[in-house]
PDB file of the backbone (N, CA, C, O) and the ligand in Angstrom, with CONECT records:
HET     ZN  A 101       1
ATOM      1  N   MET A   1      -4.294  -6.914  -2.061  1.00  0.00           N
ATOM      2  CA  MET A   1      -4.638  -6.116  -3.258  1.00  0.00           C
ATOM      3  C   MET A   1      -6.108  -5.720  -3.199  1.00  0.00           C
ATOM      4  O   MET A   1      -6.970  -6.581  -3.019  1.00  0.00           O
ATOM      5  N   ASN A   2      -6.399  -4.471  -3.342  1.00  0.00           N
ATOM      6  CA  ASN A   2      -7.788  -4.157  -3.549  1.00  0.00           C
ATOM      7  C   ASN A   2      -8.010  -3.887  -5.004  1.00  0.00           C
ATOM      8  O   ASN A   2      -7.645  -2.837  -5.532  1.00  0.00           O
ATOM      9  N   THR A   3      -8.603  -4.834  -5.628  1.00  0.00           N
ATOM     10  CA  THR A   3      -8.936  -4.643  -7.034  1.00  0.00           C
ATOM     11  C   THR A   3     -10.406  -4.295  -7.134  1.00  0.00           C
ATOM     12  O   THR A   3     -11.277  -4.934  -6.543  1.00  0.00           O
ATOM     13  N   LEU A   4     -10.631  -3.283  -7.888  1.00  0.00           N
ATOM     14  CA  LEU A   4     -11.993  -2.827  -8.059  1.00  0.00           C
ATOM     15  C   LEU A   4     -12.678  -3.730  -9.079  1.00  0.00           C
ATOM     16  O   LEU A   4     -12.157  -3.977 -10.166  1.00  0.00           O
ATOM     17  N   ARG A   5     -13.835  -4.206  -8.708  1.00  0.00           N
ATOM     18  CA  ARG A   5     -14.589  -5.018  -9.674  1.00  0.00           C
ATOM     19  C   ARG A   5     -15.877  -4.301 -10.002  1.00  0.00           C
ATOM     20  O   ARG A   5     -16.675  -3.973  -9.124  1.00  0.00           O
ATOM     21  N   ILE A   6     -16.055  -4.073 -11.253  1.00  0.00           N
ATOM     22  CA  ILE A   6     -17.245  -3.338 -11.670  1.00  0.00           C
ATOM     23  C   ILE A   6     -18.044  -4.189 -12.636  1.00  0.00           C
ATOM     24  O   ILE A   6     -17.518  -4.671 -13.639  1.00  0.00           O
ATOM     25  N   THR A   7     -19.296  -4.367 -12.331  1.00  0.00           N
ATOM     26  CA  THR A   7     -20.147  -5.147 -13.232  1.00  0.00           C
ATOM     27  C   THR A   7     -21.310  -4.309 -13.765  1.00  0.00           C
ATOM     28  O   THR A   7     -21.950  -4.654 -14.759  1.00  0.00           O
ATOM     29  N   ILE A   8     -21.559  -3.199 -13.072  1.00  0.00           N
ATOM     30  CA  ILE A   8     -22.650  -2.322 -13.497  1.00  0.00           C
ATOM     31  C   ILE A   8     -22.074  -0.932 -13.749  1.00  0.00           C
ATOM     32  O   ILE A   8     -21.351  -0.390 -12.912  1.00  0.00           O
ATOM     33  N   CYS A   9     -22.394  -0.369 -14.891  1.00  0.00           N
ATOM     34  CA  CYS A   9     -21.911   0.968 -15.202  1.00  0.00           C
ATOM     35  C   CYS A   9     -22.495   1.980 -14.224  1.00  0.00           C
ATOM     36  O   CYS A   9     -23.712   2.053 -14.053  1.00  0.00           O
ATOM     37  N   PRO A  10     -21.626   2.762 -13.579  1.00  0.00           N
ATOM     38  CA  PRO A  10     -22.123   3.738 -12.602  1.00  0.00           C
ATOM     39  C   PRO A  10     -22.879   4.881 -13.262  1.00  0.00           C
ATOM     40  O   PRO A  10     -23.600   5.624 -12.596  1.00  0.00           O
ATOM     41  N   SER A  11     -22.718   5.013 -14.538  1.00  0.00           N
ATOM     42  CA  SER A  11     -23.353   6.127 -15.233  1.00  0.00           C
ATOM     43  C   SER A  11     -24.736   5.770 -15.780  1.00  0.00           C
ATOM     44  O   SER A  11     -25.694   6.513 -15.569  1.00  0.00           O
ATOM     45  N   CYS A  12     -24.846   4.637 -16.481  1.00  0.00           N
ATOM     46  CA  CYS A  12     -26.121   4.307 -17.115  1.00  0.00           C
ATOM     47  C   CYS A  12     -26.743   3.023 -16.566  1.00  0.00           C
ATOM     48  O   CYS A  12     -27.871   2.678 -16.921  1.00  0.00           O
ATOM     49  N   GLY A  13     -26.015   2.317 -15.706  1.00  0.00           N
ATOM     50  CA  GLY A  13     -26.577   1.122 -15.107  1.00  0.00           C
ATOM     51  C   GLY A  13     -26.503  -0.117 -15.977  1.00  0.00           C
ATOM     52  O   GLY A  13     -27.052  -1.159 -15.619  1.00  0.00           O
ATOM     53  N   SER A  14     -25.839  -0.021 -17.107  1.00  0.00           N
ATOM     54  CA  SER A  14     -25.734  -1.172 -17.994  1.00  0.00           C
ATOM     55  C   SER A  14     -24.778  -2.218 -17.425  1.00  0.00           C
ATOM     56  O   SER A  14     -23.788  -1.877 -16.778  1.00  0.00           O
ATOM     57  N   ASN A  15     -25.075  -3.464 -17.666  1.00  0.00           N
ATOM     58  CA  ASN A  15     -24.150  -4.517 -17.237  1.00  0.00           C
ATOM     59  C   ASN A  15     -23.186  -4.899 -18.354  1.00  0.00           C
ATOM     60  O   ASN A  15     -22.501  -5.917 -18.261  1.00  0.00           O
ATOM     61  N   LYS A  16     -23.128  -4.105 -19.389  1.00  0.00           N
ATOM     62  CA  LYS A  16     -22.233  -4.363 -20.517  1.00  0.00           C
ATOM     63  C   LYS A  16     -20.828  -3.820 -20.275  1.00  0.00           C
ATOM     64  O   LYS A  16     -19.909  -4.062 -21.058  1.00  0.00           O
ATOM     65  N   ILE A  17     -20.681  -3.096 -19.196  1.00  0.00           N
ATOM     66  CA  ILE A  17     -19.372  -2.502 -18.928  1.00  0.00           C
ATOM     67  C   ILE A  17     -18.357  -3.614 -18.725  1.00  0.00           C
ATOM     68  O   ILE A  17     -18.629  -4.615 -18.063  1.00  0.00           O
ATOM     69  N   LYS A  18     -17.201  -3.419 -19.299  1.00  0.00           N
ATOM     70  CA  LYS A  18     -16.188  -4.458 -19.146  1.00  0.00           C
ATOM     71  C   LYS A  18     -14.786  -3.875 -19.126  1.00  0.00           C
ATOM     72  O   LYS A  18     -14.542  -2.735 -19.522  1.00  0.00           O
ATOM     73  N   LYS A  19     -13.889  -4.705 -18.653  1.00  0.00           N
ATOM     74  CA  LYS A  19     -12.511  -4.257 -18.556  1.00  0.00           C
ATOM     75  C   LYS A  19     -11.851  -4.366 -19.913  1.00  0.00           C
ATOM     76  O   LYS A  19     -11.969  -5.379 -20.603  1.00  0.00           O
ATOM     77  N   VAL A  20     -11.159  -3.313 -20.281  1.00  0.00           N
ATOM     78  CA  VAL A  20     -10.435  -3.316 -21.548  1.00  0.00           C
ATOM     79  C   VAL A  20      -8.982  -2.965 -21.272  1.00  0.00           C
ATOM     80  O   VAL A  20      -8.647  -2.407 -20.227  1.00  0.00           O
ATOM     81  N   ARG A  21      -8.132  -3.302 -22.226  1.00  0.00           N
ATOM     82  CA  ARG A  21      -6.733  -2.939 -22.094  1.00  0.00           C
ATOM     83  C   ARG A  21      -6.294  -2.364 -23.423  1.00  0.00           C
ATOM     84  O   ARG A  21      -6.250  -3.048 -24.446  1.00  0.00           O
ATOM     85  N   ARG A  22      -5.974  -1.095 -23.373  1.00  0.00           N
ATOM     86  CA  ARG A  22      -5.523  -0.470 -24.618  1.00  0.00           C
ATOM     87  C   ARG A  22      -4.722   0.771 -24.292  1.00  0.00           C
ATOM     88  O   ARG A  22      -4.685   1.239 -23.154  1.00  0.00           O
ATOM     89  N   ASN A  23      -4.088   1.286 -25.317  1.00  0.00           N
ATOM     90  CA  ASN A  23      -3.333   2.520 -25.119  1.00  0.00           C
ATOM     91  C   ASN A  23      -4.304   3.654 -24.825  1.00  0.00           C
ATOM     92  O   ASN A  23      -5.325   3.812 -25.494  1.00  0.00           O
ATOM     93  N   TRP A  24      -3.970   4.425 -23.828  1.00  0.00           N
ATOM     94  CA  TRP A  24      -4.863   5.461 -23.346  1.00  0.00           C
ATOM     95  C   TRP A  24      -4.165   6.801 -23.523  1.00  0.00           C
ATOM     96  O   TRP A  24      -2.992   6.957 -23.182  1.00  0.00           O
ATOM     97  N   SER A  25      -4.900   7.760 -24.060  1.00  0.00           N
ATOM     98  CA  SER A  25      -4.319   9.085 -24.245  1.00  0.00           C
ATOM     99  C   SER A  25      -5.050  10.106 -23.408  1.00  0.00           C
ATOM    100  O   SER A  25      -6.278  10.098 -23.315  1.00  0.00           O
ATOM    101  N   GLY A  26      -4.290  10.969 -22.810  1.00  0.00           N
ATOM    102  CA  GLY A  26      -4.867  12.048 -22.034  1.00  0.00           C
ATOM    103  C   GLY A  26      -4.167  13.336 -22.380  1.00  0.00           C
ATOM    104  O   GLY A  26      -3.118  13.339 -23.025  1.00  0.00           O
ATOM    105  N   THR A  27      -4.756  14.433 -21.947  1.00  0.00           N
ATOM    106  CA  THR A  27      -4.154  15.730 -22.214  1.00  0.00           C
ATOM    107  C   THR A  27      -4.042  16.488 -20.914  1.00  0.00           C
ATOM    108  O   THR A  27      -4.969  16.478 -20.104  1.00  0.00           O
ATOM    109  N   PHE A  28      -2.934  17.134 -20.711  1.00  0.00           N
ATOM    110  CA  PHE A  28      -2.788  18.000 -19.555  1.00  0.00           C
ATOM    111  C   PHE A  28      -2.155  19.302 -20.002  1.00  0.00           C
ATOM    112  O   PHE A  28      -1.034  19.321 -20.511  1.00  0.00           O
ATOM    113  N   GLN A  29      -2.890  20.401 -19.805  1.00  0.00           N
ATOM    114  CA  GLN A  29      -2.422  21.731 -20.195  1.00  0.00           C
ATOM    115  C   GLN A  29      -1.879  21.742 -21.620  1.00  0.00           C
ATOM    116  O   GLN A  29      -0.801  22.271 -21.889  1.00  0.00           O
ATOM    117  N   GLY A  30      -2.641  21.152 -22.513  1.00  0.00           N
ATOM    118  CA  GLY A  30      -2.283  21.169 -23.921  1.00  0.00           C
ATOM    119  C   GLY A  30      -1.251  20.140 -24.326  1.00  0.00           C
ATOM    120  O   GLY A  30      -0.990  19.942 -25.513  1.00  0.00           O
ATOM    121  N   ARG A  31      -0.662  19.481 -23.335  1.00  0.00           N
ATOM    122  CA  ARG A  31       0.313  18.443 -23.663  1.00  0.00           C
ATOM    123  C   ARG A  31      -0.375  17.095 -23.573  1.00  0.00           C
ATOM    124  O   ARG A  31      -1.019  16.769 -22.576  1.00  0.00           O
ATOM    125  N   SER A  32      -0.225  16.325 -24.633  1.00  0.00           N
ATOM    126  CA  SER A  32      -0.861  15.026 -24.582  1.00  0.00           C
ATOM    127  C   SER A  32       0.153  13.981 -24.185  1.00  0.00           C
ATOM    128  O   SER A  32       1.350  14.115 -24.437  1.00  0.00           O
ATOM    129  N   TYR A  33      -0.342  12.963 -23.574  1.00  0.00           N
ATOM    130  CA  TYR A  33       0.535  11.881 -23.151  1.00  0.00           C
ATOM    131  C   TYR A  33      -0.226  10.577 -23.286  1.00  0.00           C
ATOM    132  O   TYR A  33      -1.457  10.556 -23.294  1.00  0.00           O
ATOM    133  N   THR A  34       0.507   9.514 -23.391  1.00  0.00           N
ATOM    134  CA  THR A  34      -0.111   8.213 -23.628  1.00  0.00           C
ATOM    135  C   THR A  34       0.335   7.227 -22.564  1.00  0.00           C
ATOM    136  O   THR A  34       1.504   7.175 -22.183  1.00  0.00           O
ATOM    137  N   VAL A  35      -0.598   6.472 -22.111  1.00  0.00           N
ATOM    138  CA  VAL A  35      -0.281   5.375 -21.205  1.00  0.00           C
ATOM    139  C   VAL A  35      -0.522   4.092 -21.984  1.00  0.00           C
ATOM    140  O   VAL A  35      -1.638   3.818 -22.426  1.00  0.00           O
ATOM    141  N   ARG A  36       0.523   3.320 -22.144  1.00  0.00           N
ATOM    142  CA  ARG A  36       0.401   2.106 -22.952  1.00  0.00           C
ATOM    143  C   ARG A  36      -0.261   0.968 -22.197  1.00  0.00           C
ATOM    144  O   ARG A  36      -0.038   0.765 -21.003  1.00  0.00           O
ATOM    145  N   SER A  37      -1.064   0.252 -22.916  1.00  0.00           N
ATOM    146  CA  SER A  37      -1.814  -0.905 -22.414  1.00  0.00           C
ATOM    147  C   SER A  37      -2.354  -0.697 -21.007  1.00  0.00           C
ATOM    148  O   SER A  37      -2.080  -1.464 -20.085  1.00  0.00           O
ATOM    149  N   LEU A  38      -3.130   0.367 -20.882  1.00  0.00           N
ATOM    150  CA  LEU A  38      -3.783   0.653 -19.614  1.00  0.00           C
ATOM    151  C   LEU A  38      -5.052  -0.191 -19.503  1.00  0.00           C
ATOM    152  O   LEU A  38      -5.800  -0.356 -20.466  1.00  0.00           O
ATOM    153  N   GLU A  39      -5.267  -0.715 -18.305  1.00  0.00           N
ATOM    154  CA  GLU A  39      -6.499  -1.470 -18.086  1.00  0.00           C
ATOM    155  C   GLU A  39      -7.510  -0.590 -17.373  1.00  0.00           C
ATOM    156  O   GLU A  39      -7.217  -0.006 -16.329  1.00  0.00           O
ATOM    157  N   PHE A  40      -8.672  -0.503 -17.934  1.00  0.00           N
ATOM    158  CA  PHE A  40      -9.746   0.248 -17.293  1.00  0.00           C
ATOM    159  C   PHE A  40     -11.073  -0.318 -17.751  1.00  0.00           C
ATOM    160  O   PHE A  40     -11.135  -1.143 -18.663  1.00  0.00           O
ATOM    161  N   TYR A  41     -12.124   0.132 -17.110  1.00  0.00           N
ATOM    162  CA  TYR A  41     -13.457  -0.336 -17.483  1.00  0.00           C
ATOM    163  C   TYR A  41     -14.056   0.648 -18.458  1.00  0.00           C
ATOM    164  O   TYR A  41     -13.934   1.862 -18.294  1.00  0.00           O
ATOM    165  N   GLU A  42     -14.703   0.113 -19.471  1.00  0.00           N
ATOM    166  CA  GLU A  42     -15.355   0.971 -20.428  1.00  0.00           C
ATOM    167  C   GLU A  42     -16.743   0.449 -20.709  1.00  0.00           C
ATOM    168  O   GLU A  42     -16.950  -0.747 -20.914  1.00  0.00           O
ATOM    169  N   CYS A  43     -17.689   1.365 -20.716  1.00  0.00           N
ATOM    170  CA  CYS A  43     -19.067   1.000 -21.006  1.00  0.00           C
ATOM    171  C   CYS A  43     -19.350   1.246 -22.482  1.00  0.00           C
ATOM    172  O   CYS A  43     -19.233   2.379 -22.948  1.00  0.00           O
ATOM    173  N   PRO A  44     -19.719   0.210 -23.224  1.00  0.00           N
ATOM    174  CA  PRO A  44     -19.991   0.388 -24.644  1.00  0.00           C
ATOM    175  C   PRO A  44     -21.297   1.135 -24.906  1.00  0.00           C
ATOM    176  O   PRO A  44     -21.537   1.603 -26.019  1.00  0.00           O
ATOM    177  N   VAL A  45     -22.127   1.244 -23.892  1.00  0.00           N
ATOM    178  CA  VAL A  45     -23.421   1.894 -24.068  1.00  0.00           C
ATOM    179  C   VAL A  45     -23.282   3.413 -23.999  1.00  0.00           C
ATOM    180  O   VAL A  45     -23.754   4.127 -24.884  1.00  0.00           O
ATOM    181  N   CYS A  46     -22.635   3.899 -22.945  1.00  0.00           N
ATOM    182  CA  CYS A  46     -22.574   5.361 -22.754  1.00  0.00           C
ATOM    183  C   CYS A  46     -21.146   5.896 -22.796  1.00  0.00           C
ATOM    184  O   CYS A  46     -20.916   7.089 -22.599  1.00  0.00           O
ATOM    185  N   ALA A  47     -20.181   4.996 -23.058  1.00  0.00           N
ATOM    186  CA  ALA A  47     -18.778   5.395 -23.165  1.00  0.00           C
ATOM    187  C   ALA A  47     -18.175   5.883 -21.849  1.00  0.00           C
ATOM    188  O   ALA A  47     -17.130   6.533 -21.843  1.00  0.00           O
ATOM    189  N   GLU A  48     -18.827   5.570 -20.755  1.00  0.00           N
ATOM    190  CA  GLU A  48     -18.265   5.885 -19.448  1.00  0.00           C
ATOM    191  C   GLU A  48     -16.985   5.088 -19.232  1.00  0.00           C
ATOM    192  O   GLU A  48     -16.903   3.915 -19.596  1.00  0.00           O
ATOM    193  N   ARG A  49     -16.000   5.728 -18.645  1.00  0.00           N
ATOM    194  CA  ARG A  49     -14.761   5.030 -18.333  1.00  0.00           C
ATOM    195  C   ARG A  49     -14.517   5.089 -16.836  1.00  0.00           C
ATOM    196  O   ARG A  49     -14.672   6.130 -16.198  1.00  0.00           O
ATOM    197  N   VAL A  50     -14.138   3.963 -16.306  1.00  0.00           N
ATOM    198  CA  VAL A  50     -13.874   3.889 -14.877  1.00  0.00           C
ATOM    199  C   VAL A  50     -12.464   3.356 -14.689  1.00  0.00           C
ATOM    200  O   VAL A  50     -12.073   2.352 -15.285  1.00  0.00           O
ATOM    201  N   TYR A  51     -11.720   4.042 -13.857  1.00  0.00           N
ATOM    202  CA  TYR A  51     -10.332   3.647 -13.617  1.00  0.00           C
ATOM    203  C   TYR A  51     -10.187   3.151 -12.193  1.00  0.00           C
ATOM    204  O   TYR A  51     -10.652   3.785 -11.246  1.00  0.00           O
ATOM    205  N   ASP A  52      -9.550   2.035 -12.060  1.00  0.00           N
ATOM    206  CA  ASP A  52      -9.298   1.566 -10.703  1.00  0.00           C
ATOM    207  C   ASP A  52      -7.997   2.185 -10.186  1.00  0.00           C
ATOM    208  O   ASP A  52      -7.342   2.969 -10.873  1.00  0.00           O
ATOM    209  N   ARG A  53      -7.654   1.816  -8.981  1.00  0.00           N
ATOM    210  CA  ARG A  53      -6.508   2.433  -8.323  1.00  0.00           C
ATOM    211  C   ARG A  53      -5.210   2.230  -9.111  1.00  0.00           C
ATOM    212  O   ARG A  53      -4.375   3.128  -9.220  1.00  0.00           O
ATOM    213  N   GLN A  54      -5.075   1.039  -9.645  1.00  0.00           N
ATOM    214  CA  GLN A  54      -3.860   0.745 -10.408  1.00  0.00           C
ATOM    215  C   GLN A  54      -3.791   1.580 -11.681  1.00  0.00           C
ATOM    216  O   GLN A  54      -2.735   2.091 -12.053  1.00  0.00           O
ATOM    217  N   ALA A  55      -4.935   1.706 -12.334  1.00  0.00           N
ATOM    218  CA  ALA A  55      -4.985   2.503 -13.557  1.00  0.00           C
ATOM    219  C   ALA A  55      -4.692   3.962 -13.252  1.00  0.00           C
ATOM    220  O   ALA A  55      -3.969   4.625 -13.995  1.00  0.00           O
ATOM    221  N   MET A  56      -5.260   4.468 -12.147  1.00  0.00           N
ATOM    222  CA  MET A  56      -5.020   5.846 -11.761  1.00  0.00           C
ATOM    223  C   MET A  56      -3.536   6.087 -11.515  1.00  0.00           C
ATOM    224  O   MET A  56      -2.986   7.123 -11.888  1.00  0.00           O
ATOM    225  N   ARG A  57      -2.914   5.127 -10.891  1.00  0.00           N
ATOM    226  CA  ARG A  57      -1.490   5.279 -10.586  1.00  0.00           C
ATOM    227  C   ARG A  57      -0.659   5.300 -11.859  1.00  0.00           C
ATOM    228  O   ARG A  57       0.299   6.063 -11.982  1.00  0.00           O
ATOM    229  N   LYS A  58      -1.037   4.458 -12.792  1.00  0.00           N
ATOM    230  CA  LYS A  58      -0.325   4.447 -14.077  1.00  0.00           C
ATOM    231  C   LYS A  58      -0.487   5.771 -14.809  1.00  0.00           C
ATOM    232  O   LYS A  58       0.460   6.291 -15.399  1.00  0.00           O
ATOM    233  N   ILE A  59      -1.698   6.305 -14.762  1.00  0.00           N
ATOM    234  CA  ILE A  59      -1.943   7.584 -15.411  1.00  0.00           C
ATOM    235  C   ILE A  59      -1.106   8.666 -14.739  1.00  0.00           C
ATOM    236  O   ILE A  59      -0.482   9.489 -15.410  1.00  0.00           O
ATOM    237  N   GLU A  60      -1.099   8.657 -13.418  1.00  0.00           N
ATOM    238  CA  GLU A  60      -0.308   9.648 -12.691  1.00  0.00           C
ATOM    239  C   GLU A  60       1.179   9.529 -13.018  1.00  0.00           C
ATOM    240  O   GLU A  60       1.887  10.530 -13.127  1.00  0.00           O
ATOM    241  N   ASP A  61       1.632   8.304 -13.169  1.00  0.00           N
ATOM    242  CA  ASP A  61       3.038   8.097 -13.500  1.00  0.00           C
ATOM    243  C   ASP A  61       3.423   8.717 -14.837  1.00  0.00           C
ATOM    244  O   ASP A  61       4.555   9.162 -15.025  1.00  0.00           O
ATOM    245  N   HIS A  62       2.473   8.740 -15.756  1.00  0.00           N
ATOM    246  CA  HIS A  62       2.774   9.238 -17.089  1.00  0.00           C
ATOM    247  C   HIS A  62       2.397  10.691 -17.278  1.00  0.00           C
ATOM    248  O   HIS A  62       2.824  11.326 -18.242  1.00  0.00           O
ATOM    249  N   SER A  63       1.604  11.220 -16.369  1.00  0.00           N
ATOM    250  CA  SER A  63       1.098  12.565 -16.569  1.00  0.00           C
ATOM    251  C   SER A  63       2.143  13.607 -16.221  1.00  0.00           C
ATOM    252  O   SER A  63       2.848  13.476 -15.221  1.00  0.00           O
ATOM    253  N   PRO A  64       2.245  14.648 -17.046  1.00  0.00           N
ATOM    254  CA  PRO A  64       3.148  15.754 -16.700  1.00  0.00           C
ATOM    255  C   PRO A  64       2.663  16.514 -15.470  1.00  0.00           C
ATOM    256  O   PRO A  64       3.416  17.294 -14.886  1.00  0.00           O
ATOM    257  N   ALA A  65       1.414  16.292 -15.074  1.00  0.00           N
ATOM    258  CA  ALA A  65       0.875  16.985 -13.903  1.00  0.00           C
ATOM    259  C   ALA A  65       1.477  16.452 -12.606  1.00  0.00           C
ATOM    260  O   ALA A  65       1.486  17.137 -11.583  1.00  0.00           O
ATOM    261  N   PHE A  66       1.971  15.234 -12.665  1.00  0.00           N
ATOM    262  CA  PHE A  66       2.505  14.637 -11.455  1.00  0.00           C
ATOM    263  C   PHE A  66       3.993  14.377 -11.642  1.00  0.00           C
ATOM    264  O   PHE A  66       4.418  13.275 -11.989  1.00  0.00           O
ATOM    265  N   GLY A  67       4.760  15.414 -11.403  1.00  0.00           N
ATOM    266  CA  GLY A  67       6.211  15.262 -11.519  1.00  0.00           C
ATOM    267  C   GLY A  67       6.690  14.320 -10.449  1.00  0.00           C
ATOM    268  O   GLY A  67       6.028  14.114  -9.432  1.00  0.00           O
ATOM    269  N   LYS A  68       7.830  13.762 -10.687  1.00  0.00           N
ATOM    270  CA  LYS A  68       8.350  12.819  -9.701  1.00  0.00           C
ATOM    271  C   LYS A  68       9.599  13.399  -9.068  1.00  0.00           C
ATOM    272  O   LYS A  68      10.713  13.074  -9.480  1.00  0.00           O
ATOM    273  N   PRO A  69       9.426  14.257  -8.068  1.00  0.00           N
ATOM    274  CA  PRO A  69      10.604  14.884  -7.460  1.00  0.00           C
ATOM    275  C   PRO A  69      11.548  13.875  -6.833  1.00  0.00           C
ATOM    276  O   PRO A  69      12.756  14.103  -6.778  1.00  0.00           O
ATOM    277  N   HIS A  70      11.009  12.771  -6.366  1.00  0.00           N
ATOM    278  CA  HIS A  70      11.878  11.808  -5.711  1.00  0.00           C
ATOM    279  C   HIS A  70      12.753  11.025  -6.695  1.00  0.00           C
ATOM    280  O   HIS A  70      13.598  10.228  -6.287  1.00  0.00           O
ATOM    281  N   ALA A  71      12.541  11.262  -8.006  1.00  0.00           N
ATOM    282  CA  ALA A  71      13.365  10.577  -8.994  1.00  0.00           C
ATOM    283  C   ALA A  71      14.833  10.989  -8.870  1.00  0.00           C
ATOM    284  O   ALA A  71      15.740  10.272  -9.293  1.00  0.00           O
ATOM    285  N   LYS A  72      15.041  12.192  -8.264  1.00  0.00           N
ATOM    286  CA  LYS A  72      16.418  12.663  -8.094  1.00  0.00           C
ATOM    287  C   LYS A  72      17.164  11.882  -7.017  1.00  0.00           C
ATOM    288  O   LYS A  72      18.392  11.809  -7.009  1.00  0.00           O
ATOM    289  N   HIS A  73      16.395  11.312  -6.127  1.00  0.00           N
ATOM    290  CA  HIS A  73      17.025  10.605  -5.022  1.00  0.00           C
ATOM    291  C   HIS A  73      17.534   9.249  -5.489  1.00  0.00           C
ATOM    292  O   HIS A  73      16.806   8.257  -5.470  1.00  0.00           O
ATOM    293  N   ARG A  74      18.736   9.223  -5.890  1.00  0.00           N
ATOM    294  CA  ARG A  74      19.335   7.956  -6.308  1.00  0.00           C
ATOM    295  C   ARG A  74      20.043   7.378  -5.103  1.00  0.00           C
ATOM    296  O   ARG A  74      20.690   8.095  -4.340  1.00  0.00           O
ATOM    297  N   PRO A  75      19.918   6.128  -4.949  1.00  0.00           N
ATOM    298  CA  PRO A  75      20.643   5.514  -3.823  1.00  0.00           C
ATOM    299  C   PRO A  75      22.149   5.634  -4.046  1.00  0.00           C
ATOM    300  O   PRO A  75      22.653   5.417  -5.149  1.00  0.00           O
ATOM    301  N   LEU A  76      22.835   5.976  -2.997  1.00  0.00           N
ATOM    302  CA  LEU A  76      24.295   6.069  -3.116  1.00  0.00           C
ATOM    303  C   LEU A  76      24.892   4.674  -3.020  1.00  0.00           C
ATOM    304  O   LEU A  76      24.526   3.861  -2.171  1.00  0.00           O
ATOM    305  N   ILE A  77      25.801   4.444  -3.904  1.00  0.00           N
ATOM    306  CA  ILE A  77      26.435   3.127  -3.888  1.00  0.00           C
ATOM    307  C   ILE A  77      27.762   3.232  -3.144  1.00  0.00           C
ATOM    308  O   ILE A  77      28.684   3.921  -3.583  1.00  0.00           O
ATOM    309  N   ALA A  78      27.841   2.563  -2.051  1.00  0.00           N
ATOM    310  CA  ALA A  78      29.071   2.586  -1.244  1.00  0.00           C
ATOM    311  C   ALA A  78      30.050   1.552  -1.782  1.00  0.00           C
ATOM    312  O   ALA A  78      29.698   0.403  -2.046  1.00  0.00           O
ATOM    313  N   ARG A  79      31.247   1.988  -1.928  1.00  0.00           N
ATOM    314  CA  ARG A  79      32.284   1.057  -2.394  1.00  0.00           C
ATOM    315  C   ARG A  79      33.354   0.918  -1.335  1.00  0.00           C
ATOM    316  O   ARG A  79      34.320   0.180  -1.528  1.00  0.00           O
TER     317      ARG A  79
HETATM  318 ZN    ZN A 101     -22.816   3.155 -19.235  1.00  0.00          ZN2+
END
């Protein structure tokens, strides 16, 4: 697992940045979508948000921008 560990805010340099878990809302082409209990880093000083790989993947999973064409591929059940 490569988990990103952030202790210093990349934007303002504060060490107050910390990992939070909350519902996250984004908008894509006027459509809003929510990712429930997303974990990401948030800086209380400058409101910078940093997403690690797992968070990015969760966002992509929920975003209308990233359709899942392979969802059609259902495994065939042989009987
Ligand atoms: Zn900051």
